[in-house]
C-alpha positions as a LaTeX table, in Angstrom:
\begin{tabular}{lrrr}
\hline
Residue & $x$ (\AA) & $y$ (\AA) & $z$ (\AA) \\
\hline
Met1 & $-57.21$ & 11.45 & $-131.64$ \\
Thr2 & $-58.34$ & 10.70 & $-128.12$ \\
Ser3 & $-61.89$ & 10.18 & $-126.98$ \\
Tyr4 & $-61.09$ & 11.87 & $-123.65$ \\
Glu5 & $-61.04$ & 15.45 & $-122.44$ \\
Leu6 & $-59.33$ & 16.95 & $-119.41$ \\
Ala7 & $-61.45$ & 17.98 & $-116.44$ \\
Gln8 & $-59.92$ & 20.34 & $-113.92$ \\
Val9 & $-61.04$ & 21.68 & $-110.58$ \\
Asn10 & $-59.43$ & 24.31 & $-108.46$ \\
Ile11 & $-60.78$ & 25.66 & $-105.24$ \\
Ala12 & $-59.78$ & 28.63 & $-103.12$ \\
Arg13 & $-60.63$ & 29.75 & $-99.60$ \\
Met14 & $-61.70$ & 33.39 & $-99.64$ \\
Lys15 & $-60.17$ & 35.80 & $-97.15$ \\
Tyr16 & $-63.27$ & 38.01 & $-97.28$ \\
Pro17 & $-66.89$ & 37.68 & $-98.40$ \\
Leu18 & $-67.17$ & 37.89 & $-102.19$ \\
Asp19 & $-69.00$ & 41.23 & $-101.98$ \\
Ala20 & $-66.38$ & 42.80 & $-99.67$ \\
Pro21 & $-64.36$ & 45.75 & $-101.03$ \\
Glu22 & $-61.18$ & 43.66 & $-100.71$ \\
Met23 & $-62.61$ & 41.20 & $-103.28$ \\
Lys24 & $-63.76$ & 43.84 & $-105.80$ \\
Asp25 & $-60.92$ & 43.35 & $-108.30$ \\
Phe26 & $-61.39$ & 39.59 & $-108.21$ \\
Ala27 & $-65.19$ & 39.79 & $-108.54$ \\
Asp28 & $-64.93$ & 42.37 & $-111.33$ \\
Gly29 & $-62.54$ & 40.06 & $-113.18$ \\
Leu30 & $-64.81$ & 37.01 & $-113.18$ \\
Asp31 & $-66.86$ & 37.82 & $-116.28$ \\
Pro32 & $-63.90$ & 38.96 & $-118.41$ \\
Val33 & $-61.78$ & 35.95 & $-117.41$ \\
Asn34 & $-64.66$ & 33.57 & $-118.10$ \\
Ala35 & $-65.16$ & 35.17 & $-121.53$ \\
Val36 & $-61.46$ & 34.70 & $-122.36$ \\
Ala37 & $-61.64$ & 31.08 & $-121.19$ \\
Glu38 & $-64.66$ & 30.34 & $-123.33$ \\
Ala39 & $-62.93$ & 31.82 & $-126.39$ \\
Ala40 & $-59.68$ & 29.93 & $-125.73$ \\
Asp41 & $-58.53$ & 27.20 & $-128.07$ \\
Gly42 & $-59.27$ & 23.87 & $-126.42$ \\
Phe43 & $-61.94$ & 25.10 & $-124.01$ \\
Arg44 & $-64.91$ & 22.72 & $-123.79$ \\
Trp45 & $-67.12$ & 23.60 & $-120.79$ \\
Arg46 & $-67.23$ & 25.29 & $-117.38$ \\
Leu47 & $-69.50$ & 25.03 & $-114.36$ \\
Gln48 & $-71.84$ & 27.99 & $-114.16$ \\
Asp49 & $-75.26$ & 29.01 & $-112.96$ \\
Asp50 & $-77.88$ & 31.22 & $-114.62$ \\
Arg51 & $-75.77$ & 34.31 & $-113.86$ \\
Gly52 & $-72.81$ & 32.88 & $-115.75$ \\
Asp53 & $-70.49$ & 32.00 & $-112.89$ \\
Ala54 & $-70.19$ & 29.37 & $-110.16$ \\
Thr55 & $-69.76$ & 31.61 & $-107.12$ \\
Asp56 & $-72.94$ & 30.22 & $-105.55$ \\
Gln57 & $-71.74$ & 26.62 & $-105.90$ \\
Arg58 & $-70.36$ & 25.02 & $-102.74$ \\
Ile59 & $-67.70$ & 22.38 & $-102.50$ \\
Phe60 & $-67.17$ & 20.32 & $-99.34$ \\
Gly61 & $-70.15$ & 22.25 & $-97.91$ \\
Asp62 & $-67.89$ & 25.22 & $-97.13$ \\
Glu63 & $-69.26$ & 28.70 & $-97.82$ \\
Trp64 & $-65.73$ & 30.17 & $-97.91$ \\
Leu65 & $-64.53$ & 27.91 & $-100.74$ \\
Leu66 & $-64.99$ & 28.99 & $-104.33$ \\
Val67 & $-64.91$ & 26.29 & $-106.98$ \\
Asn68 & $-63.78$ & 26.47 & $-110.58$ \\
Leu69 & $-64.62$ & 23.36 & $-112.59$ \\
Ser70 & $-63.99$ & 23.13 & $-116.32$ \\
Val71 & $-63.17$ & 20.78 & $-119.18$ \\
Trp72 & $-60.42$ & 21.31 & $-121.76$ \\
Arg73 & $-59.08$ & 19.48 & $-124.79$ \\
Asn74 & $-55.82$ & 18.73 & $-122.93$ \\
Ala75 & $-53.28$ & 20.12 & $-120.43$ \\
Asp76 & $-51.58$ & 22.24 & $-123.08$ \\
Ala77 & $-54.81$ & 24.08 & $-123.84$ \\
Leu78 & $-55.48$ & 24.61 & $-120.13$ \\
Thr79 & $-52.00$ & 25.94 & $-119.35$ \\
Ala80 & $-52.02$ & 28.22 & $-122.41$ \\
Phe81 & $-55.11$ & 29.90 & $-120.96$ \\
Met82 & $-53.91$ & 29.91 & $-117.34$ \\
Tyr83 & $-50.68$ & 31.81 & $-117.89$ \\
Gln84 & $-51.81$ & 34.57 & $-120.26$ \\
Gly85 & $-53.64$ & 37.87 & $-120.05$ \\
Leu86 & $-56.14$ & 38.79 & $-117.37$ \\
His87 & $-56.17$ & 35.30 & $-115.85$ \\
Arg88 & $-52.43$ & 35.50 & $-115.32$ \\
Glu89 & $-52.80$ & 38.96 & $-113.75$ \\
Leu90 & $-55.43$ & 37.77 & $-111.27$ \\
Leu91 & $-53.51$ & 34.55 & $-110.62$ \\
Ser92 & $-50.47$ & 36.61 & $-109.63$ \\
Arg93 & $-52.66$ & 38.45 & $-107.08$ \\
Arg94 & $-54.37$ & 35.35 & $-105.67$ \\
Tyr95 & $-53.03$ & 35.79 & $-102.13$ \\
Glu96 & $-54.70$ & 39.20 & $-101.91$ \\
Phe97 & $-58.04$ & 37.42 & $-102.21$ \\
Phe98 & $-57.48$ & 33.87 & $-100.99$ \\
Glu99 & $-55.84$ & 32.11 & $-98.06$ \\
Arg100 & $-52.62$ & 30.16 & $-98.44$ \\
Val101 & $-53.39$ & 26.55 & $-97.67$ \\
Gln102 & $-51.22$ & 23.46 & $-97.39$ \\
Glu103 & $-53.59$ & 20.86 & $-98.83$ \\
Val104 & $-54.08$ & 20.16 & $-102.53$ \\
Met105 & $-56.56$ & 22.65 & $-103.96$ \\
Ser106 & $-56.51$ & 21.64 & $-107.63$ \\
Thr107 & $-56.56$ & 18.45 & $-109.62$ \\
Met108 & $-57.23$ & 17.14 & $-113.09$ \\
Trp109 & $-58.59$ & 13.90 & $-114.52$ \\
Trp110 & $-59.57$ & 12.50 & $-117.87$ \\
Val111 & $-63.27$ & 12.25 & $-118.70$ \\
Pro112 & $-64.96$ & 10.68 & $-121.72$ \\
Met113 & $-65.57$ & 13.25 & $-124.44$ \\
Gly114 & $-68.80$ & 15.10 & $-123.72$ \\
His115 & $-68.91$ & 14.21 & $-120.00$ \\
Arg116 & $-69.53$ & 17.21 & $-117.75$ \\
Pro117 & $-68.29$ & 16.58 & $-114.20$ \\
Thr118 & $-70.22$ & 17.48 & $-111.07$ \\
Val119 & $-69.03$ & 19.22 & $-107.94$ \\
Arg120 & $-69.36$ & 15.89 & $-106.13$ \\
Glu121 & $-67.09$ & 14.24 & $-108.68$ \\
Ala122 & $-64.58$ & 17.08 & $-108.23$ \\
Glu123 & $-64.65$ & 16.57 & $-104.45$ \\
Glu124 & $-63.88$ & 12.88 & $-104.93$ \\
Lys125 & $-60.94$ & 13.64 & $-107.24$ \\
Leu126 & $-59.51$ & 16.26 & $-104.86$ \\
Leu127 & $-59.74$ & 13.83 & $-101.95$ \\
Leu128 & $-58.09$ & 11.11 & $-104.04$ \\
Val129 & $-55.06$ & 13.32 & $-104.79$ \\
Arg130 & $-54.88$ & 14.46 & $-101.18$ \\
Glu131 & $-54.89$ & 10.87 & $-99.93$ \\
Lys132 & $-52.81$ & 9.06 & $-102.58$ \\
Gly133 & $-50.95$ & 11.75 & $-104.48$ \\
Pro134 & $-51.14$ & 11.95 & $-108.27$ \\
Thr135 & $-52.44$ & 8.80 & $-109.97$ \\
Pro136 & $-53.90$ & 8.17 & $-113.43$ \\
Glu137 & $-57.37$ & 8.64 & $-111.84$ \\
Ala138 & $-56.59$ & 12.15 & $-110.50$ \\
Phe139 & $-53.40$ & 14.13 & $-110.90$ \\
Thr140 & $-51.81$ & 17.56 & $-110.85$ \\
Leu141 & $-50.40$ & 19.88 & $-113.44$ \\
Arg142 & $-46.89$ & 19.02 & $-112.24$ \\
Thr143 & $-47.49$ & 15.26 & $-112.36$ \\
Gly144 & $-49.76$ & 14.49 & $-115.27$ \\
Phe145 & $-50.84$ & 11.26 & $-116.91$ \\
Pro146 & $-51.94$ & 10.55 & $-120.48$ \\
Pro147 & $-55.56$ & 9.78 & $-121.27$ \\
Pro148 & $-56.65$ & 6.16 & $-120.95$ \\
Gly149 & $-55.49$ & 4.05 & $-123.84$ \\
Ala150 & $-52.89$ & 6.57 & $-125.02$ \\
\hline
\end{tabular}
């Protein structure tokens, strides 16, 4: 049993303001997707405000970037959630809502059990992957690393 959990961040650049009609299906899906995530096996925590989402949080000081930051038991638990149900449906429609970008927009890293990462920490991990590629300190779903000491 490991004493680490998997933190993940993914960001997306909106094509339209969140309250625009073009974003309605995405915005309407936030609460149901978050509820499914929280009920998923292996879910530990997600960034949220008093309203229950993180749409008011800013990353890199950019008002057009939405941030999703969460902690999971491991990559298997995260991917099981990502590719099923409503999340999968919205994921398949992501380019209706978000710009296609060339730079890395998601990363993962191991955190000590119980640690809850900050947006600043997520920025640092994204920049690390963008600059150095996947490393044990910050990596991608395609190029993962085991927890420290494994």
